[in-house]
Each structure stands twice: as structure tokens, then as C-alpha cells.
Backbone as a ProteinNet text record, in pm:
[ID]
protein_1_A
[PRIMARY]
MEAEARRLAGMRDRLEGAIMAGVPGSWVNGGGVARLPQISNIGFDGIEGESLLLALDVQGLCVSTGSACRSGAPEGSHVLRAMGVPPAVARGSVRFSLGWGNDTAQVDRAAEIVIETVRRLRDKRPRPS
[TERTIARY]
7856.8	7875.5	7900.9	7835.7	7855.9	7999.4	8057	8195.7	8290.4	8265.6	8351.1	8335.5	8214.9	8192.9	8269.1	8268.9	8344.1	8494.2	8542	8685.3	8726.3	8646.5	8677.4	8671.3	8571	8560.1	8681.2	8727.4	8846.7	8969.7	8985	9099.9	9086.7	8965.5	8941.7	8979.7	8934	8964.5	9114	9179.1	9324.4	9397.6	9357.2	9417.2	9397.4	9274.4	9244.2	9323.4	9328.6	9400.9	9548.6	9609.8	9752	9778.5	9694.4	9713.9	9690.2	9585	9556.7	9672.3	9730.3	9841.9	9968.8	9987.6	10111.5	10108.4	9990.1	9978.6	9896.4	9962.8	9887.3	9813.6	9698.3	9622.3	9553.9	9517.3	9439.2	9311.5	9208.9	9079.4	9004.4	8907.8	8823.1	8692.5	8665.1	8538	8428.1	8329.8	8220.5	8250	8363.9	8397.4	8296.6	8272.1	8181	8034.5	8005.4	7867.6	7866.8	7749.3	7737.4	7786.4	7869	7922.4	7962.6	7995.1	8034.5	8164.4	8176.4	8294	8422.6	8412	8530.6	8581.6	8518	8553	8598	8704.5	8748.3	8781.4	8735.7	8768.3	8842.4	8968.2	9055	9102.5	9094.8	9140.5	9274.2	9352.3	9486.3	9503.1	9524.6	9544.4	9669.9	9655.5	9770	9813.6	9732.1	9765.7	9653	9688.2	9590	9571.6	9447.5	9418.8	9475.9	9470.9	9521.6	9672.6	9746.8	9891.4	9920.4	9843	9861.3	9826.6	9718.3	9678	9791.6	9852.2	9960.3	10083.5	10118	10235.6	10215.3	10094.7	10066.6	10063.7	10011.7	10005.2	10144.7	10240.8	10378.9	10431.8	10381.9	10426.7	10336.8	10243.7	10159.6	10035.7	10001	9882.1	9774.5	9661.7	9553.4	9449.3	9423	9320.2	9242.8	9140.1	9061.2	9034.4	9014.5	8978.2	8828.1	8755	8610.1	8537.1	8406.6	8327.3	8337.4	8306.1	8321.1	8238.9	8121.2	8034.3	8073.5	8164.1	8205.8	8357.6	8425.7	8570.8	8625.7	8718.9	8779.9	8709.1	8598.3	8527.1	8612.2	8630.2	8720.3	8673.2	8543.8	8493.9	8503.7	8554.7	8569.7	8444.4	8443.4	8338.1	8208.3	8102.8	7971.7	7920.1	7968.4	7928.6	7981.8	8108.8	8165	8093.4	8060.7	7986.9	7850.7	7782.6	7651.3	7660.9	7774.9	7796.4	7829.8	7847.4	7880.3	8029.1	8111.2	8255.8	8294.8	8364.9	8405	8491.1	8480.2	8555.4	8706.2	8766.5	8911.5	8947.3	8861.4	8884	8863.3	8759.2	8731.2	8845.2	8907.6	9019	9139.7	9150.7	9261.7	9226.2	9120.3	9071.6	9087.4	9113.5	9121	9041	8993	8911.5	8992.8	8991.1	9056	8946.6	8965.3	8869.1	8941.5	8882.4	8938.1	8847.1	8901.9	8821.9	8866.3	8802.8	8828	8973.8	9043.6	9182.3	9283.9	9240.2	9332.8	9351.5	9471.6	9499.3	9563.6	9584	9635.2	9776.9	9858	9993.5	9986.5	9895.2	9878.2	9827.3	9734.6	9681.4	9792.6	9874.4	9985	10084.5	10114.5	10207.4	10145.8	10018.5	9951.1	9958.1	9934.1	9942.1	10082.4	10184.4	10322.8	10349.2	10303.4	10323.8	10253.2	10130.4	10054.9	10125.4	10166.9	10234.1	10360.6	10444.2	10568.9	10540.8	10441.5	10411.4	10355.7	10264.8	10209.9	10320.5	10408.7	10521.2	10608.8	10639.6	10724.3	10657	10528	10456.2	10449.3	10427.9	10423.5	10559.6	10666.1	10801.2	10832.7	10769.6	10794.7	10713.1	10616.3	10531.5	10615.9	10582.9	10652.4	10618.9	10718.1	10701.6	10671.5	10579.9	10554.5	10677.8	10698.5	10816.8	10797.8
12178.9	12053.1	12077.3	12178.2	12206	12246.9	12327.1	12370.9	12251.9	12163	12044.2	11952.1	11936.6	11854.1	11912.4	12043.6	12107.2	12086.5	12099.2	12079.4	11936.7	11841	11700.4	11668.8	11721.2	11698.8	11757.7	11873	11933.9	11846.9	11791.2	11702.6	11573.5	11518.8	11397.7	11423.2	11535.2	11567.7	11590.7	11649.4	11670.9	11536.4	11444.4	11310.9	11240.1	11241	11174.1	11235.7	11368	11435.4	11401.2	11400.4	11368.6	11224.6	11132.6	10992.1	10970.7	11030.2	11014.9	11069.4	11182.3	11242.5	11158.8	11091.9	11019.3	10871.2	10815.9	10672	10646.9	10627.6	10588.8	10457.8	10441.6	10319.1	10317.3	10435.2	10442.5	10518.7	10496.9	10560.4	10571.2	10662.3	10679.5	10604.4	10504.9	10432.8	10524.6	10551.3	10638.5	10785.6	10818.4	10958.1	11021.2	11148.9	11220.7	11211.2	11141.2	11133.9	11181	11209.3	11251	11138.6	11171.7	11072.2	11139.2	11060.6	11115	11194.7	11306.6	11392.1	11333.8	11241.9	11193	11058.5	11002.7	10868.5	10874	10801.2	10784	10637.7	10582.9	10445.6	10451.5	10411.2	10424	10285.7	10262.3	10136.6	10155	10047.7	10050	9929.1	9955	9849.3	9768.7	9636.4	9549	9534.4	9579.7	9572	9499.6	9408.7	9346.6	9438.6	9473.7	9564.7	9518.2	9388.5	9334.8	9356	9338.2	9363.1	9509.7	9596.3	9739.7	9776.4	9721.6	9746.4	9711.6	9594.9	9551.5	9639.8	9675	9759.7	9899.5	9952.1	10084.3	10080.4	9971.5	9957.3	9962.8	9898.1	9898.5	10041.3	10128.6	10267.3	10359.5	10300.5	10378	10437.7	10393.4	10444.8	10336.8	10367.7	10271.4	10291.3	10186.9	10185.7	10055.6	10039.4	9917.2	9870.5	9741	9688.1	9666.8	9680.3	9660.6	9786.3	9777.3	9890.1	9895.5	10009.6	10028.4	9927.6	9894.2	9805.3	9658.3	9626.9	9487.5	9476.9	9566.3	9568.4	9430.7	9383.7	9253.6	9138.2	9163.2	9055.2	9002.4	8870.3	8814.8	8835	8852.5	8864.2	9005.8	9099.2	9235.6	9317.4	9433	9529.7	9496.6	9474.5	9452.4	9582.1	9695.2	9823.8	9836.6	9801.2	9807.8	9710.1	9592.8	9496	9552.6	9616.5	9675.1	9789.1	9855.1	9962.5	9909.1	9777	9717.1	9712.5	9734.1	9727.8	9580.5	9546	9406.4	9355.5	9226.2	9171.5	9197.5	9184.5	9206.8	9351.8	9443.5	9585.4	9610.2	9552.5	9570.3	9516	9407.9	9349.7	9442.7	9533.8	9627.9	9762.6	9768.7	9895	9900.8	10021.7	10044.2	10167.6	10168.3	10278.8	10363.2	10493.9	10590.9	10665.5	10684.8	10759.3	10875	10991.8	11111.2	11154.9	11231.9	11277.7	11413.4	11458	11591.1	11610	11504	11514.4	11519.2	11507	11509.4	11651.3	11675.7	11805.3	11783.2	11891.8	11878.3	11822.1	11851	11794.4	11641.6	11588.5	11443.2	11385.2	11455.7	11410.1	11406.6	11510.4	11514.7	11402.1	11377.9	11269	11133.4	11116.3	10990.8	10965.8	11068.9	11053.6	11012	11074.3	11037.6	10891.3	10847.2	10708.2	10613	10644.8	10558.5	10551.6	10664.5	10667.4	10583.2	10604.1	10527	10377.7	10343.6	10203.4	10133.1	10196.7	10135.6	10114.3	10211.5	10195.8	10078	10068.4	9959.1	9823.5	9813.8	9687.4	9650.1	9747	9719.3	9675.3	9733.3	9694.1	9550.4	9499.6	9362.9	9257.9	9303.3	9207.4	9129.1	9002.2	8924.4	8981.3	8987.5	9036.5	8919.9	8939.9	8831.8	8806.7	8681	8644.9	8679.5
5160.3	5088.9	4940.6	4884.9	4742.3	4713.4	4800.9	4781.8	4790.6	4883.9	4897.8	4777.3	4727.4	4607.9	4489.1	4474	4364.1	4381.6	4504.7	4532.5	4498.8	4543.4	4516.4	4367.5	4299	4154.5	4082	4127.6	4067.6	4087	4207	4231.8	4151.9	4145.3	4065.6	3920.1	3865.6	3726.6	3706.1	3803.6	3797.5	3794.4	3881	3884.7	3751	3702.8	3575.6	3460.7	3455.3	3347.5	3346.3	3463.4	3472.4	3430.1	3476.6	3441.4	3292.3	3236.8	3093.1	3009.3	3052.4	2978.8	2990.6	3104.3	3129.5	3096.4	3073.6	3049.8	2923	2809.9	2690.4	2717.7	2657	2679.7	2814.9	2863.7	2988.1	2956.5	3037.6	3014.4	3145.9	3148.9	3266.2	3241.3	3321.8	3313.1	3365	3281.8	3320.6	3302.8	3243.5	3220.6	3125.5	3144.8	3057.6	3096.9	3205.6	3255.7	3400.9	3452.8	3592.9	3683	3779	3872.4	4001.1	4099.7	4228.7	4214.2	4284	4265.9	4323.3	4416.4	4486.1	4434.5	4333.2	4285.5	4140.8	4110.9	3972.6	3951.8	3842	3806.2	3673.8	3676.4	3559.8	3516.7	3386.2	3328.2	3258.2	3258.6	3200.1	3108.9	2981.2	2884.4	2917.7	2915.9	2937.4	3081.4	3175	3317.6	3390.2	3476.9	3565.2	3685.9	3714.2	3824.1	3956.2	3980	4107.1	4119.5	4009.8	4011.2	4037.8	3974.9	3996.6	4140.4	4191.8	4329.9	4426.2	4409.9	4498.6	4484.6	4361.1	4338.5	4396.2	4385.8	4441.5	4594	4650.1	4795.4	4857	4792.8	4841.6	4850.7	4764.5	4762.2	4845.1	4919.7	5010.2	4948.1	4828.1	4761	4764.6	4825.1	4840.6	4731.3	4655.1	4551.6	4566.6	4486.2	4490.9	4348.9	4332.5	4201.2	4188.5	4295.8	4292.7	4333.2	4333.1	4381	4532.7	4588.9	4733.3	4812.5	4763.7	4840.3	4825.2	4732.9	4713	4707.8	4777.9	4776.5	4812.5	4732.1	4756.2	4688.8	4621.7	4554.1	4439.3	4428.4	4327.8	4184.7	4162.9	4025.6	3970.6	4047.8	3999.8	4023.5	3965.7	3991.3	3918.4	3994.3	3933.3	3871.6	3920.6	3864.4	3721.5	3701.1	3565.7	3472.8	3522.4	3439.5	3400.8	3495.7	3468.1	3366.8	3361.8	3266	3127	3117.3	2989	2959.7	3061.4	3042.8	3026.6	2918.1	2897.4	3013.5	3046.1	3159.9	3153	3035.9	3024.6	3058.1	3019.7	3049.9	3198.7	3254.9	3397.7	3483.1	3440.5	3517.6	3522.4	3427.1	3426.2	3485.7	3562.8	3617.2	3768.6	3817.7	3961.9	3997.8	4122	4171.8	4269	4246.9	4333.5	4408.6	4538.5	4620.2	4687	4677.7	4739.8	4854	4946.7	5060.3	5109.3	5215.8	5269.2	5309.2	5344.2	5389	5276.8	5153.2	5039.5	4987	4932.1	4870.2	4733.6	4659.8	4523.6	4520	4620.6	4623.5	4632	4711.5	4721.5	4590	4525.5	4397.9	4293.1	4288.4	4192.5	4218.8	4344.4	4378.7	4344.4	4372.1	4337.3	4187.4	4108.4	3962.4	3920.2	3977.1	3945.5	3977.4	4093.9	4135.3	4038.9	4002.7	3910.2	3776.2	3722	3591.7	3595.4	3695.7	3709.1	3722.8	3802.4	3830.6	3707.4	3635.8	3514.4	3412.3	3394.7	3301.1	3341.1	3470.6	3518.5	3497.5	3527.8	3508.4	3360.2	3274.3	3130.9	3078.9	3132.1	3089.8	3127.2	3231.1	3279.6	3203.1	3121.6	3048.7	2949.7	2932.4	2828.2	2690.8	2605.8	2469.2	2376.5	2280.6	2183.8	2098.5	2064	1984.4	1840.5
[MASK]
+++++++++++++++++++++++++++++++++++++++++++++++++++++++++++++++++++++++++++++++++++++++++++++++++++++++++++++++++++++++++++++++++

């Protein structure tokens, strides 16, 4: 189990690093503290998590906007609220889950899809006059 936890943490960190490098205005919720090796919760400035979730789903990438135990809850993640994450920030966050069946090629492809999708969604935002 320890070896698998290290493998998953490495893939999680790889995913987070690629997304952080490719998407300005993104952050890891709970980064820098002890957390589960297979879970990453990433926030995106100027993006509604639900819009990102739907856009990623169309491309075959499954993410969630809530915590695992409350997936689909309309009010968003109670975990992020408990961490003190402001509601506007929590609304722009999605949760990625990795497992034994994932490999680094899938993680790299997922990061590419997320980067492309966030850029496309941001390009579609109305610009202030």
C-alpha cells in the first residue's frame, strides 16, 4: 500500500504541476499540507466549476465539483467551505481522483485537456467594456 500511495502522490503532483504551469490563475486547494495521495482539488480563476466539469466530461475526463461524499450537491464542497475557501473560489474548483488503473500518460493527457479547456472557456467569457 505504501508503494501505491507514493505512486499516486507522484501522479497527483505531476497533474498539479502541469496544470499550474499551463493555467495562470489556478491553484491547489489544500496544497502544501498532508492530504490523500490520490485526490487533487484545483481552483481556476474566472471559471465556474460546473462549466468546466461539463466541458471536460464531453472530452471523456471525469471530475467533480464537490467532495466525494457529497458529489452533485448544489451548494458545492462543504470540505472547501470548512477549509475557509471563499464561496466564489470554491465555485471555480474541481476535484480530480486518481486510482490504481491510472498511469502517467493518462495524467499528462488529462492535464493537456484541462489546460486547453480552461483556455477555451476563458476566451468565451464576456469582456468588460
